[in-house]
C-alpha positions as CSV (number, residue, x, y, z in Angstrom):
1,M,-36.7,6.6,40.9
2,E,-33.4,8.2,41.8
3,I,-32.0,10.8,39.3
4,M,-28.3,10.7,39.0
5,G,-26.2,13.6,37.7
6,N,-25.1,12.0,34.5
7,T,-28.4,10.2,33.5
8,P,-30.3,11.4,30.4
9,A,-33.1,12.5,32.8
10,S,-30.9,14.7,34.9
11,Q,-29.2,16.1,31.8
12,A,-32.6,16.9,30.4
13,I,-33.5,18.8,33.6
14,K,-30.3,20.9,33.5
15,Q,-30.6,21.6,29.8
16,T,-34.2,22.7,30.1
17,I,-33.2,25.0,33.0
18,Q,-30.3,26.5,30.9
19,E,-32.7,27.0,28.0
20,L,-35.1,28.8,30.0
21,I,-32.4,31.1,31.3
22,R,-30.9,31.7,27.8
23,K,-34.4,32.6,26.4
24,G,-35.2,34.9,29.3
25,K,-38.2,32.7,30.3
26,S,-36.8,31.5,33.6
27,G,-39.6,33.1,35.7
28,I,-37.2,34.6,38.1
29,Y,-35.5,37.9,38.8
30,S,-32.2,36.9,37.5
31,D,-30.4,40.1,38.4
32,A,-30.5,38.9,42.0
33,F,-27.8,36.4,41.2
34,S,-24.1,36.6,40.7
35,C,-22.3,35.3,37.6
36,L,-21.7,32.1,39.6
37,G,-25.5,31.6,40.1
38,T,-25.5,32.5,43.9
39,L,-27.8,35.1,45.5
40,K,-26.3,38.6,45.8
41,Y,-26.7,40.5,48.9
42,H,-25.9,43.9,50.3
43,P,-22.6,43.8,52.1
44,H,-23.9,46.2,54.8
45,L,-26.1,43.3,56.0
46,K,-23.1,41.2,57.0
47,E,-22.6,42.6,60.5
48,R,-26.4,42.6,61.2
49,A,-26.7,39.0,60.2
50,H,-23.8,38.0,62.4
51,T,-25.4,39.8,65.4
52,L,-28.7,38.1,64.7
53,R,-27.0,34.7,64.5
54,Y,-25.8,35.1,68.0
55,D,-29.0,36.8,69.5
56,Y,-30.4,33.3,70.3
57,N,-33.9,34.0,69.4
58,L,-35.4,30.9,71.2
59,P,-37.9,29.6,68.6
60,E,-35.2,30.0,65.9
61,V,-32.6,28.1,68.0
62,L,-35.1,25.4,68.8
63,L,-35.8,24.8,65.1
64,W,-32.2,25.2,64.2
65,E,-31.3,22.4,66.5
66,Q,-33.7,20.2,64.5
67,L,-32.2,21.2,61.1
68,K,-28.5,21.5,61.6
69,K,-25.9,19.0,60.5
70,N,-28.0,17.9,57.5
71,S,-30.5,16.1,59.8
72,L,-33.1,16.3,57.0
73,G,-30.6,15.4,54.3
74,V,-30.0,19.0,53.2
75,D,-27.9,21.9,54.7
76,F,-29.6,24.9,56.3
77,H,-28.0,28.2,57.2
78,R,-29.1,30.7,59.9
79,Q,-29.5,34.4,59.2
80,K,-28.8,34.1,55.5
81,M,-28.5,37.3,53.4
82,A,-30.4,37.6,50.2
83,G,-30.7,40.9,48.4
84,S,-31.4,43.4,51.0
85,F,-33.0,40.9,53.4
86,I,-31.9,38.5,56.1
87,L,-33.7,35.1,56.2
88,D,-34.2,33.3,59.5
89,L,-33.2,29.9,58.0
90,F,-32.3,29.1,54.5
91,C,-31.6,25.9,52.5
92,P,-29.6,26.9,49.4
93,E,-29.9,23.4,47.8
94,L,-33.7,23.8,47.7
95,M,-33.8,27.6,47.6
96,L,-36.1,27.3,50.6
97,A,-36.6,30.1,53.2
98,I,-38.0,29.3,56.7
99,E,-39.4,32.3,58.5
100,I,-40.6,32.1,62.2
101,D,-43.1,34.7,63.0
102,G,-43.6,36.0,66.5
103,R,-46.5,38.3,67.7
104,I,-44.8,41.4,66.1
105,H,-45.6,39.9,62.7
106,E,-49.3,40.4,63.5
107,L,-48.9,44.2,63.3
108,E,-50.3,45.5,60.1
109,E,-47.1,47.4,59.0
110,V,-45.0,44.4,59.7
111,E,-47.5,42.2,57.7
112,I,-47.2,44.6,54.8
113,R,-43.4,44.6,54.9
114,D,-43.2,40.8,55.3
115,K,-45.5,40.4,52.2
116,R,-43.4,42.7,50.2
117,R,-40.2,41.0,51.2
118,Q,-41.6,37.6,50.5
119,E,-42.8,38.6,47.0
120,W,-39.3,39.9,46.2
121,L,-37.7,36.7,47.5
122,E,-40.2,34.5,45.6
123,S,-39.4,36.4,42.5
124,C,-35.9,35.0,42.9
125,G,-37.2,31.5,43.0
126,I,-37.1,31.1,46.8
127,D,-39.9,28.9,48.2
128,F,-41.2,30.0,51.6
129,L,-42.4,28.1,54.7
130,R,-43.7,30.2,57.6
131,F,-44.2,28.9,61.1
132,S,-45.4,30.8,64.2
133,A,-43.2,30.9,67.2
134,F,-46.1,29.2,69.0
135,A,-45.8,26.3,66.6
136,I,-42.1,26.0,67.3
137,F,-42.7,26.0,71.0
138,K,-45.8,23.7,71.2
139,Q,-45.7,21.6,68.0
140,L,-42.0,21.2,67.1
141,D,-42.4,17.6,66.0
142,S,-45.2,18.6,63.5
143,V,-43.1,21.4,62.2
144,R,-40.1,19.0,61.7
145,K,-42.4,16.4,60.0
146,E,-43.7,19.1,57.6
147,L,-40.2,20.2,56.8
148,K,-39.1,16.7,56.2
149,A,-42.1,16.1,53.9
150,Y,-41.2,19.2,52.0
151,V,-37.5,18.1,51.6
152,D,-38.5,14.6,50.5
153,E,-40.9,16.0,48.0
154,N,-38.6,18.6,46.6
155,I,-35.1,17.1,46.6
156,I,-33.6,16.2,43.2
157,P,-31.1,13.4,44.1
158,G,-27.8,13.5,42.2
159,I,-28.3,16.8,40.4
160,K,-26.1,19.7,41.5
161,L,-27.8,23.0,40.6
162,T,-26.7,26.5,41.4
163,Q,-29.0,28.7,43.5
164,M,-30.1,30.4,40.3
165,E,-30.8,27.1,38.5
166,R,-32.8,25.8,41.5
167,G,-34.7,29.1,41.6
168,V,-35.6,28.4,37.9
169,Y,-36.6,24.8,38.8
170,N,-38.8,26.0,41.6
171,R,-40.7,28.5,39.5
172,N,-41.1,26.0,36.6
173,R,-41.8,22.8,38.5
174,G,-44.7,21.9,36.2
175,L,-42.2,21.3,33.3
176,F,-40.3,18.7,35.4
177,K,-43.1,16.8,37.1
178,G,-45.2,14.2,35.5
């Protein structure tokens, strides 16, 4: 069933999200968002994100080629800033981060940093999918199918949510499914 923006079902979803936010029961770190409901970021990251965007990390570029131009029905961004972090790929509509891990991510200190980073981003309502660089090189079709399945399962047709509202939805999916 498709949910359109002005149906009673879509209005109920939006009202429930707003009520959770008002009552302080959103389940997310709301201070990470601007008054417009978009993720804040540290301005000093802008130059670094720009540089990374043009570094042409091969696994990232290969996956980006599969995701750009709404090829899965949603928009993805490369090297998106969130808080004090830069995400490899990000879908604001789904509040979905995609991280591509090369061999460096096997180092203990990098694993610890990645875990802390992911916990903070998840506290903002961002879902995470991680893929190894090897999977991007050798199993790109499978990675694309997994991403397509995620999008199909998590898209809410016809409802326009801010990033903050989507983060609240992500952390409280149980209230909306069923």
